[in-house]
C-alpha positions in Angstrom: 18.9 -8.6 -105.9 16.2 -11.0 -107.0 15.4 -11.8 -103.4 15.6 -8.3 -102.2 12.8 -7.4 -105.0 10.6 -10.0 -103.7 11.0 -8.9 -100.1 10.4 -5.3 -101.0 7.1 -6.2 -102.6 6.2 -8.4 -99.9 6.8 -5.8 -97.4 4.6 -3.3 -99.2 1.8 -5.7 -99.2 2.0 -6.7 -95.7 2.2 -2.9 -94.4 -1.3 -2.5 -96.1 -2.8 -5.8 -95.4 -3.2 -6.6 -99.3 -3.7 -9.8 -101.0 -0.7 -11.8 -102.3 -2.0 -14.2 -104.8 -4.4 -14.0 -107.9 -6.7 -16.3 -109.3 -4.5 -17.3 -112.0 -0.8 -16.9 -111.6 0.3 -18.4 -115.2 2.5 -16.1 -117.5 -0.4 -15.3 -119.8 -2.8 -14.3 -117.1 -3.8 -10.7 -116.8 -4.9 -11.5 -113.0 -1.7 -13.0 -111.5 -2.4 -11.1 -108.2 -0.6 -8.1 -106.4 2.5 -10.0 -105.7 3.4 -10.8 -109.1 1.9 -7.7 -110.5 4.0 -5.3 -108.1 6.9 -7.3 -108.8 6.7 -6.9 -112.5 5.9 -3.1 -112.3 8.9 -3.0 -110.0 11.1 -4.5 -112.6 9.9 -2.3 -115.4 10.6 0.8 -113.2 14.2 -0.4 -112.4 15.7 -2.2 -115.4 18.6 -3.7 -113.4 16.0 -5.5 -111.2 14.0 -6.4 -114.4 16.9 -8.1 -115.9 17.0 -10.8 -113.1 13.3 -11.5 -112.1 10.4 -13.4 -113.3 11.0 -14.7 -116.7 14.5 -13.5 -116.7 15.5 -15.4 -113.6 17.2 -18.9 -113.9 14.9 -22.0 -114.0 13.3 -22.7 -110.7 15.0 -19.7 -108.9 12.1 -16.9 -109.5 11.7 -16.7 -105.8 7.9 -16.2 -106.3 6.3 -19.5 -105.8 3.7 -19.3 -102.8 6.0 -21.3 -100.6 8.7 -18.5 -101.0 6.2 -16.0 -100.2 5.3 -17.6 -96.9 8.8 -18.1 -95.9 9.5 -14.3 -96.7 6.6 -13.4 -94.5 7.8 -15.9 -91.8 11.4 -14.2 -91.7 9.8 -10.8 -91.6 7.5 -11.9 -88.8 10.7 -13.5 -86.7 12.6 -10.5 -87.2 9.8 -8.1 -85.9 9.5 -10.2 -82.9 13.4 -10.1 -82.4 13.1 -6.3 -82.6 10.4 -6.1 -80.0 12.0 -8.7 -77.5 15.1 -6.4 -77.9 13.1 -3.1 -77.0 11.0 -4.5 -74.1 11.1 -2.0 -71.0 10.6 -4.9 -68.3 7.4 -5.1 -66.3 5.3 -2.2 -67.9 1.9 -4.0 -68.5 -1.3 -2.6 -69.7 -4.6 -4.5 -69.3 -7.4 -2.8 -70.7 -11.2 -3.5 -70.3 -13.3 -1.9 -72.9 -17.1 -2.0 -72.8 -19.5 -2.3 -75.8 -21.6 0.6 -76.8 -24.4 0.6 -79.1 -25.9 3.2 -81.2 -29.8 3.5 -81.3 -31.1 4.9 -84.6 -34.9 4.4 -84.4 -37.4 7.0 -84.4 -38.1 8.7 -81.1 -41.5 7.5 -81.0 -40.3 3.7 -81.0 -37.7 4.4 -78.4 -40.2 6.0 -76.0 -42.4 2.9 -76.5 -39.5 0.6 -75.6 -38.4 2.4 -72.5 -41.8 2.5 -70.9 -42.1 -1.4 -70.8 -41.0 -3.5 -67.8 -38.4 -5.6 -69.8 -36.6 -2.7 -70.9 -36.5 -1.3 -67.3 -35.3 -4.6 -66.0 -32.5 -4.9 -68.6 -31.3 -1.3 -67.9 -31.2 -2.0 -64.4 -29.2 -5.4 -64.6 -26.6 -3.6 -67.2 -26.1 -0.5 -64.8 -25.1 -3.0 -62.0 -22.5 -4.8 -64.1 -21.2 -1.6 -65.7 -20.9 0.0 -62.2 -18.6 -3.2 -61.4 -16.7 -3.1 -64.7 -16.0 0.7 -64.4 -14.8 0.3 -60.8 -12.3 -2.4 -62.0 -11.4 0.0 -65.0 -10.4 2.8 -62.6 -8.4 0.4 -60.7 -6.6 -1.1 -63.8 -5.8 2.5 -65.2 -3.9 3.5 -62.2 -0.3 3.5 -63.3 1.2 3.0 -59.9 -0.9 -0.2 -59.3 1.3 -3.5 -59.0 0.3 -6.6 -60.8 -0.5 -8.4 -57.4 -3.0 -5.9 -56.5 -4.7 -6.0 -60.1 -5.0 -9.8 -60.0 -6.6 -9.6 -56.4 -9.1 -7.0 -57.8 -9.9 -8.9 -60.8 -10.7 -11.9 -58.5 -12.9 -9.6 -56.3 -14.9 -8.7 -59.3 -15.2 -12.0 -60.4 -16.4 -13.1 -56.9 -19.0 -10.2 -56.8 -20.4 -11.4 -60.0 -20.6 -15.0 -58.8 -22.3 -13.7 -55.7 -24.8 -11.6 -57.6 -25.7 -14.5 -59.8 -26.5 -16.5 -56.8 -28.4 -14.0 -54.5 -28.9 -11.0 -56.4 -32.1 -11.9 -58.4 -34.5 -10.9 -55.9 -33.2 -7.7 -55.0 -32.9 -6.7 -58.6 -36.4 -7.6 -59.3 -37.5 -5.7 -56.3 -35.5 -2.7 -57.6 -37.2 -2.8 -61.0 -40.7 -3.3 -59.6 -40.4 -0.4 -57.5 -39.3 1.9 -60.3 -41.9 0.7 -62.3 -44.5 1.5 -59.6 -42.9 4.8 -59.1 -43.4 5.8 -62.9 -46.4 4.2 -63.7 -45.0 1.4 -65.8 -47.3 -1.7 -66.0 -45.7 -4.7 -64.5 -46.5 -7.9 -66.5 -47.7 -11.1 -64.6 -44.6 -13.2 -64.2 -46.2 -16.4 -64.3 -47.8 -16.1 -67.5 -46.3 -17.6 -70.7 -43.7 -15.7 -72.5 -44.2 -14.9 -76.0 -41.0 -14.0 -77.9 -40.9 -10.7 -79.7 -40.5 -12.5 -83.2 -43.5 -14.7 -82.5 -46.2 -12.9 -80.6 -48.7 -15.8 -81.2 -46.6 -18.8 -80.4 -45.6 -19.4 -76.8 -42.0 -20.4 -76.0 -43.4 -22.8 -73.6 -41.6 -21.0 -70.4 -43.1 -18.2 -68.1 -42.2 -14.5 -68.2 -40.3 -15.0 -64.8 -38.1 -17.7 -66.3 -37.3 -15.7 -69.4 -36.2 -12.8 -67.3 -34.1 -14.8 -64.8 -32.6 -17.4 -67.1 -32.5 -15.8 -70.7 -31.5 -12.5 -69.3 -30.3 -12.2 -65.9 -28.2 -15.3 -65.8 -27.0 -14.8 -69.3 -25.6 -11.5 -68.8 -23.8 -12.3 -66.0 -22.4 -15.5 -67.5 -21.0 -13.5 -70.4 -19.3 -11.3 -68.2 -17.6 -14.2 -66.1 -16.9 -16.1 -69.3 -15.0 -12.7 -70.4 -13.1 -12.5 -67.1 -12.1 -16.1 -67.2 -11.0 -16.0 -70.9 -9.0 -12.9 -70.3 -7.7 -13.8 -66.8 -7.8 -17.7 -66.2 -5.8 -19.6 -63.8 -2.8 -19.7 -66.1 -2.7 -16.2 -66.8 -3.0 -15.2 -63.1 -0.3 -17.5 -62.3 2.1 -16.2 -64.9 1.1 -12.5 -63.9 1.7 -13.2 -60.3 5.1 -15.0 -60.9 6.5 -12.2 -63.0 5.5 -9.7 -60.3 7.3 -11.9 -57.7 10.5 -11.3 -59.8 10.0 -7.5 -59.6 13.0 -5.8 -57.7 11.0 -2.7 -56.8 11.1 -1.8 -53.1 13.7 -4.3 -52.1 11.8 -7.2 -53.9 8.5 -6.4 -51.8 6.6 -8.8 -54.0 9.0 -11.7 -53.9 7.2 -15.0 -53.4 9.1 -18.2 -53.9 6.1 -20.2 -54.4 4.6 -18.0 -57.3 8.0 -18.2 -59.0 8.1 -21.8 -58.8 4.8 -22.0 -60.3 5.8 -20.0 -63.1 8.8 -22.2 -63.8 6.5 -25.1 -64.1 4.7 -23.5 -67.1 8.0 -23.8 -69.0 8.6 -27.7 -68.8 11.0 -27.6 -71.6 13.4 -25.4 -69.7 12.6 -26.5 -66.3 12.4 -30.2 -65.7 12.3 -31.9 -62.1 16.1 -31.4 -61.5 16.1 -27.7 -62.8 13.1 -26.9 -60.5 14.9 -28.3 -57.5 18.0 -26.4 -58.5 15.9 -23.3 -59.0 14.5 -23.7 -55.7 17.9 -23.8 -54.1 18.9 -20.7 -56.0 16.0 -18.7 -54.8 16.6 -19.2 -51.3 20.2 -17.6 -51.8 19.1 -15.1 -54.4 16.6 -13.2 -52.3 19.0 -12.8 -49.3 21.8 -11.8 -51.7 19.6 -9.1 -53.4 18.4 -7.6 -50.3 21.5 -7.5 -48.2 24.6 -8.7 -50.0 24.8 -6.1 -52.8 23.9 -2.2 -52.9 23.7 -2.2 -56.5 20.2 -4.2 -56.4 18.9 -2.0 -53.8 17.2 0.8 -56.0 16.2 -1.5 -59.0 12.8 -0.5 -60.5 11.8 -3.2 -62.9 12.7 -6.7 -64.1 14.8 -5.2 -67.1 17.1 -3.4 -64.4 17.3 -6.7 -62.6 18.5 -8.5 -65.8 21.0 -5.6 -66.4 22.3 -5.8 -62.8 22.8 -9.6 -62.9 24.8 -9.2 -66.0 26.9 -6.3 -64.6 27.9 -8.1 -61.4 28.8 -11.3 -63.1 26.0 -13.3 -61.3 24.1 -14.7 -64.3 25.8 -18.1 -63.9 25.7 -17.9 -60.1 21.6 -17.5 -60.5 21.4 -19.2 -63.9 18.0 -20.5 -63.5 16.7 -17.2 -61.9 18.1 -15.5 -64.8 16.4 -17.7 -67.3 13.1 -17.0 -65.7 13.9 -13.1 -65.9 14.7 -13.5 -69.5 11.3 -15.7 -70.0 9.4 -12.8 -68.3 10.8 -10.1 -70.4 9.6 -11.8 -73.6 6.4 -13.0 -72.4 3.4 -11.2 -74.2 1.2 -10.0 -71.6 -0.5 -6.8 -72.9 -3.8 -8.3 -73.4 -4.6 -4.9 -75.5 -2.9 -6.3 -78.4 -5.4 -9.0 -78.7 -8.1 -6.5 -79.5 -5.7 -5.0 -82.4 -5.3 -8.6 -83.5 -9.0 -9.2 -83.7 -9.5 -5.8 -85.4 -6.7 -6.5 -87.9 -7.9 -10.2 -88.6 -11.0 -8.9 -90.2 -8.8 -7.0 -92.7 -6.4 -9.9 -93.4 -8.6 -12.9 -93.3 -11.7 -11.7 -95.4 -13.9 -13.6 -97.7 -11.3 -13.5 -100.6 -8.8 -15.4 -98.4 -10.6 -17.1 -95.7 -8.4 -20.4 -96.1 -5.1 -18.9 -94.6 -3.3 -21.5 -92.3 -2.8 -20.5 -88.6 1.0 -20.0 -89.1 0.6 -18.1 -92.1 -2.2 -15.9 -90.5 -0.1 -15.4 -87.4 3.1 -14.2 -89.3 0.9 -11.9 -91.5 -0.8 -10.5 -88.4 2.5 -9.7 -86.8 3.6 -7.8 -89.8 0.5 -5.8 -90.3 0.0 -5.0 -86.6 3.4 -4.1 -85.7 4.1 -2.2 -88.7 5.9 0.7 -86.7 8.5 -1.9 -85.5 8.6 -3.6 -89.4 9.5 -0.4 -90.9 12.7 -0.3 -89.3 13.6 -3.8 -89.9 16.2 -3.8 -92.6 16.1 -6.3 -95.7 19.6 -7.5 -94.7 18.5 -9.1 -91.5 15.4 -10.6 -93.5 17.3 -12.0 -96.1 19.8 -13.6 -93.5 16.9 -15.2 -91.6 15.2 -16.2 -95.0 18.7 -17.8 -96.4 19.1 -19.7 -92.9 15.6 -21.3 -92.7 16.5 -24.2 -95.1 18.7 -25.1 -97.7 18.2 -23.4 -100.8 19.0 -23.9 -104.5 20.7 -20.6 -104.9 23.0 -19.9 -102.0 23.7 -16.1 -101.3 
């Protein structure tokens, strides 16, 4: 009852992203923090609980100290992940690319004065080119019938276009901007003159205006876009996605690629050492023939989850043990990058000025509980209690 009371209070605080601890948690303090405060309130409202918690608990068994709180949060996070893994629906991946927007709130007169200067026109043309590429990629990524292999190809194409634009697109962009300014009677500055930053109109930056436009704006904007692509879709991410797609049984394993599957396995060195890699290679040679012509049960599969079920139903799990292991790893691999956006948004709520010293593991567990609230509400206290009890030896055995 004492442990369940602590779990109930922890769940409430996790669901709303609230602070656990106070500045002074001594018994005489009136600022013990939300965890102890809500626990005391819970005990006051339920006398049977109040009889066994806080000062009424046996010595050193109050189940309220910071370490216990972290263990409870850890147990909650682990059970949430377990529930998510159990509910995975195979190879349905969502990759979102959201452009940034800004709201101009200045006076109309000031806006007009900014629009009719060369630098504004230059930046506008540059952003239109970059956004055009992003929008095209966005349309491709939003097609539900698009397979992962093609998605990775289109991403690489977009990165190549950006790289080519950085190398050879400067002159054409400058020509377009100059032509636009001529057409609309916008003054074109002398690009070989010194550039004076807006914050310091009297002090030269030591570079010419052309250098500022090319290096500080043109290169910088493209480099930010390329860095974003490289961060989101680096070599490892691409290898993982392509390897997973190669295991997709749709259309008689149309995307099957042994090399990509072998590369995928090498990213799991704890599961696949050199001997296992060799055995996986042998299994894959037989596996693809068996899947395509050996058993009709595998002919109409639609996703990796269907493949996992079919391998179990046909008693082929041991025969293709390493392939099946990769299938399981694929099902639990978190590849929906939209979750990252939610995590950053939630992080602002969780790791704020009042608790900016949270450790990485504690923050990770807290974020899982806060972000996956829909799953968390369906995780029972019983499984959290079991997980908590099995984490380490406790003074009080349940």
